C-alpha positions in Angstrom: 119.9 118.5 71.6 122.2 118.9 74.8 119.1 120.1 76.7 116.8 117.2 75.8 119.7 114.6 77.1 120.1 116.6 80.2 116.4 116.6 80.9 116.3 113.0 80.1 119.0 112.4 82.7 117.2 114.8 85.2 114.0 112.6 84.7 116.0 109.4 85.4 117.6 110.9 88.6 114.0 112.1 89.7 112.7 108.6 89.1 115.6 107.1 91.0 114.9 109.4 94.1 111.2 108.4 93.9 112.3 104.9 94.2 114.1 105.8 97.2 111.2 107.5 98.7 108.9 104.7 98.1 111.3 102.3 99.7 111.6 104.1 102.7 107.7 104.5 103.0 107.3 100.7 102.3 109.9 99.8 104.9 108.0 101.8 107.4 104.9 100.1 106.4 106.2 96.7 106.5 107.5 97.1 110.0 104.3 98.3 111.2 102.6 95.4 109.4 104.9 93.1 110.9 104.4 94.5 114.5 100.5 94.2 113.9 100.8 90.7 112.7 99.3 91.7 109.3 101.1 88.9 107.6 99.6 89.2 104.0 100.4 93.1 103.9 103.9 92.3 105.2 104.5 89.9 102.6 103.2 92.6 99.9 105.8 95.0 101.3 108.6 92.7 101.1 107.6 91.7 97.4 107.2 95.4 96.5 110.5 96.3 98.1 112.1 93.6 96.0 110.7 94.9 92.8 111.6 98.5 93.6 115.2 97.4 94.1 115.2 96.0 90.7 113.7 98.9 89.2 116.1 101.2 91.0 119.3 99.4 89.9 117.9 99.5 86.4 117.3 103.2 86.5 120.8 103.6 88.2 122.4 101.7 85.6 120.7 104.1 82.8 121.9 107.2 84.6 125.5 105.9 84.7 125.4 104.9 80.9 123.9 108.2 80.1 126.4 110.2 82.4 129.3 108.4 80.4 128.1 108.1 77.0 126.6 111.7 76.6 129.7 113.1 78.5 127.2 115.0 80.6 128.9 117.1 83.6 132.1 115.2 83.2 133.6 117.3 86.3 130.7 116.1 88.5 130.3 112.7 87.3 132.1 111.0 89.9 130.2 112.8 92.9 126.9 112.1 91.2 127.6 108.3 91.0 128.7 108.2 94.5 125.5 110.0 95.6 123.6 107.5 93.6 125.5 104.4 95.1 125.0 105.7 98.7 121.3 106.2 98.0 121.0 102.9 96.4 122.6 101.6 99.7 119.3 102.7 101.8 117.2 100.7 99.4 119.5 97.5 99.7 119.5 98.0 103.6 115.8 98.5 103.9 115.1 95.3 101.8 117.8 93.4 103.7 116.4 94.4 107.1 112.7 93.9 106.2 113.5 90.4 104.8 115.3 89.8 108.2 112.1 90.4 110.1 110.7 87.6 108.1 113.5 85.3 108.6 114.3 85.9 112.3 110.9 86.4 113.5 112.0 88.6 116.5 109.9 88.5 119.6 108.2 92.0 120.2 106.3 92.3 123.5 102.5 92.8 123.0 102.2 96.0 125.2 105.1 97.5 123.2 102.8 98.2 120.2 99.9 100.6 120.7 96.5 99.5 119.5 94.7 102.1 117.6 
């Protein structure tokens, strides 16, 4: 019984880190799409980032709930929660910064982007 609860928590943490990975990849792709004026793809990146933020927040809440209600790793709970919060900030900043590209529309010199 204990191991199944621990395994479920491990799966949730793994899902959360997958969201972080996907977010960073989407951010990179979004900046690239912005620079090369792929507006439709850029907008899809923005929407995907917003959806991933919602998903990651839900997963993080499930992890927190599990750590508290199942009394899993009480001596490490604070460290785990701080780590998750810091990782969540990566997602938040990625989304916020990509949205700033859309709002601010920075001017990027043509010769700055290599054409390939």
